[in-house]
N, C-alpha and C positions, 0 to 999 in steps of 0.2 A: 843575283842581286837585281838585275833588270826586271825579272819576273815579279819580284816582290814590290819593286817600285811602281810597276804598271798595274799591279793588283792591290789596291789599298786595303781591300777586305782581308786578304791573306796577311798583310802586314799587321793590321789591327789584331787579328786573331793570334798571330805569333807573339805580339807584344803582350796581350792579355795572358797568354800561357806562360811567358817568361816571368810575369809579375805574380804568379800564383804562389801560395805558401809551399806547395809541393816542390816547385822549382827552387825556391829559396832554401828549403831544407836540404835538397839534393846538392846545391852549390856549396852550402856550408860544410856538409859532410865530405864532399869531394876536396874542398880546400884543406880540411884536416888530414884526409888521406894522403894528399900530395905534400903538405908541409910538415906534418907530424904523424907519419904512418904508424909509429909505435903507440899512438894514443887513440887511433880510430876505433879500435875494438871497445875500449872503455867508454867512449862517447856514445857509440851506437847502443851498447848494452844498457847504459844509463837511460837513454831516451826510450828504448823499447820497453824496459821494465816499468818505467814510470807510466807510459801509455797504457800498458796492460793493466796496471793497478787501477787506473782511472776508467778502464773500459766498462766496468759494470755501471758506473755512474753515467757514462755517455749513453749506454743503451737505455737505461731507465729514463733519462732526461729526454731522449729523442722520442721514446714511446709516449711519454706524458705530453710533450709538446704537440705531437702529431694528433693525439686524442683530443686535446683542447681545440686545435684548429678544425678537426673534422666535425666535432660536435657544435662548433660555433660558440663555445663557452666564453670566449673573450667579450662577447656582447654584455655579459653580466657586469663588466666593469662600469658600463654606462650608468648603472643604478647608483653608483657612488656619488653621482652628480645631481641627485634629486633631493630636495628638502632644504633644511636650514644651512646657512653658510658654514657654521662651525662643524656641523655634522658632515657636510660635504668635504671639508678639509681633512677631517679624521679618516673618513672612508677612502678618500682619494689617495692619501698617503699609504694606507694599508694595501689597497688594490693595485697601486703602482708597482709594488713588489711581486704581485701575483700575475700581472698581465703578461701574456706571452707575445709581446710586441718587440720587434727590433726598433732601433733608434729612429729609423726613417719611416717605418710603418706607422709609428705613432703620430706622424704629422697629420694625415687626414682625420684621424680620430680626435686629436686635439682641436683641429680646425673646426670639425663638426660640433664639438662641445661649445667652443667659443661662439660659433655662429648661432647655436641654439640658446645662448644667453647664460651659459655656465660662468660663474664668477672666476676672474683670473686667479684669485687666491687658491681655490680648489684645483684649478687646472695646473697651477705652478706646483702644488703639492704632489700631484700625480707626475708631472713632468720631471721633477727632481728625483723622485724615488724610482721611477720606471727604468732608467738606464742602469741603476745600481744592482738590481737583483731581479731574478726571475727563476722559475724552477730549475732550468738547466744550469744556470750560473751558480745557484745555491749548491747543487750536487757536485759540480766541478770544483768549486771552492772548498767544499768539505773533503773531496778526494785529495786535493793538493795541500791544504793548510789545516785540515781538521775541522770537526764540527763546531768547536767553540768559536773559531774565526768566522766560519760560515754564518752561524747564528748572530755573531757580533755585527757582521756586515748587513744582515737582514734587518736587525734592530736599528743600525745606523741609517739604512735606507729609509725606513719609516720615520725615524727621528728627523732626518734632513727634510723629508717631505713636509712634516709638521712645522718645522722651523721656517721653511720657505713660505708655506701657506699662510701662517699667521703673521709673518713679516709683511707679506704683500697685503694682507687684510688691514694691518695697521697703517700702511702707507696709503692704501686706497681710502681709508677713513679720513685722511688729510687732503684728499683731492688729487693724489698722484695716480697715474695710469688710468685716467678717465676713458681714454680711447686707445687701448694697447695694440690693437690689431693693425697689420698691414692689409694685404689682400688675401682673403681666404683661399686656400688651395684645395683642389678636389682630388688630387692623386698624390701618392707618396713618391719619394725620390728613387725608390728602388723598384717601382712597378707593383708594389703590394697594394691590393685593393683596400679601400677603407672598410672597416667593419660596419655592418649594418646595425645601427643603434637600436632599432625597433624589433629585431628578430629575436627568437627564443632558441636556446640550445636544444639540440636533438641528441640526447645521451646515447641512444642505440643507433649510432651513425652507420653501422654495418648493414642496416636495412635499406639504405639508399646507395645506389651505384655511384652517384656523384660524390658523396661523402667518403665512400670507400676509396675512390680515386684520390681525393684530397689527402686522406690518411697516408696512402702509399707515397704520394708525391712529397708530402712533408717529411715522412720518415727518411726517404732517400736524400732529399735536399739537406735537411738538418743534420743527418748522420754524416754525410760527406763534409759538410761545413765544419762541424765540430772536430771531426777526425783530422782534417787538414790543418786547422789552426792549432789543435793540441799537439799534433806531431811537430809542427814548427816550434811551439812553446817548449816542448821537452828537449828538442835539439838545442835551442838557445839556453835552456837551463843547464844542460850538460856542458856546453861550452863555457857558460858563466862559472860553474863550479870548477871546471878544469883549468881555466886560464886567467880568471880575475882574482887577484890576491884578496884574501879575507880582510886584511888590514885596510885595503882601499875602500871597500864597502863600508867597513866600520867607521872609517874616517869621515865619510860623507853623510851617511844616514844612520850611523851607529849611536849608541847612547840612548838615554831615556828622557832627555829634557824636552821642554816645549819647543825650543828652537829647532831641534832635529825634526820634530813632527811637522813644524811649519815648513821647513826646507823640503821635506818629503812631499808635502802637498803641492808646493810650488813647482817642484821638479816633475811631479806626476801629471800636471796639466799639459805641458807641451810634449812630454814623453809618454803619451797615452798608448796603452796596449789594451786591446779589447778584453772583455770580461772572461773570455775563454783562454786567452794567452797569459793574462796577468797572474792568476794564482800560482801556476807552476814556477814562473820566474821569481815571484815574491818568496816562494818557498826556498829557492836557492839563495836569495838575498838574505833571508832571515837566518839561514844556516851559516852565513858568513858575517853576521854581526848586526843586521838590520833589526831594529826593535819592532815589537808587535804594533805599537801605536803608530810608528812611522809607516809601516806596511799598510795599515788600515787607511791612514790619511792619503798615501800615494794611490791606493786603489780607488778610493771614493773620488778624489779630485780628478783622476784620469778618466773615470767613467762619465762624470758630469761634463768634462771638456772634450769628449770624443768628437771627431769631425761630424759624424751623423747627428749626434745630439745637438751640437752647436748649430749645425745647418738647419735642424728642425726649428730651433728657437728663432734664428735669424730670419728664416723664410716666412715666419708667421707674424712676428711681433716687431714693434718699433725698437730702435737702438737702446733707449733707456731701459726697456724691459730686458733686453738681451744682456746689458751690463749688470743689471740687478741679478739675473740668473747666474752669471759667472761669479759675482761677489758672494751670493748665497752659497754657491757650490764650494768655493775655496774656504770660506769661513766655516761652513758646516763640516768639511773634510778635516780641518784642523781640530775643531771641537770634538769630532768623533774619534780622532786619533788620540787626543788627550784622555778622553773618558775611557776608551778601550785600554789604554796603557795603565790607567789607574786601577781598572777592574781586573 
């Protein structure tokens, strides 16, 4: 103990290790083994089989994301912010779902666009749709909840971007948000470098040693990231299915009414699970009585209200823009859930 106290670096490293998804998964399984040893085999097999089922999606998603990063294709997103404002909003909402950015990596990208004079309406359209869907999330959602739900989420992401973009445009037309920015930041919260907006993609990335290294680094980093979070997700899903009575779930978010969908959205905001963990858990909830509309509202509200996404908004814009971002996210989540339930 004295050594750990005298060596704060070791203490910090130990704390980071304890807080990893791997450790949480191991602790949860150990608890089941100690408290209910007769159930440990069922829980482990459920989690392993679910992870293997999603494995092909993980592999494809990681390869795709690594390729986009190595080629520099994310710079193409910047083209969505050129031209007329209405056109910018439309393209920004679509490209928001295609951009391979994490919630904190988008900070310098958004800051650069605002500094270059891109209208807040188009930036908000991108900002709202970007946390909801990207190629890896689309594939993982399809693996856990099926392609209809994955496509529904993708459509909802674009729809929320359009809803937010045109709402901001209308407000700005009345003189609101004349000066939305705080102080422009130059680096992201996780150390990711800002994309170079004036560079061009190099599709044959393997011809350059630096890009090959980028591909390898992204493949390993994203592969481990997805694997650890999905492993935790499926362990949690296995525990949910095994220990939470179906009538409890159905009583809270069951049914098909508008009220249930609104409750799911409001619960989803503080109870955020990242886009890689949420689909497997929602699959378990839906098996126990959660409606499809409530699941969609829960997922969308949670993604918009994630700590990285909210930190991105708060770090760049003034409080009234931040409040509008959250209001648009919640109302858009409820509306998406209602429409998805109807369809």
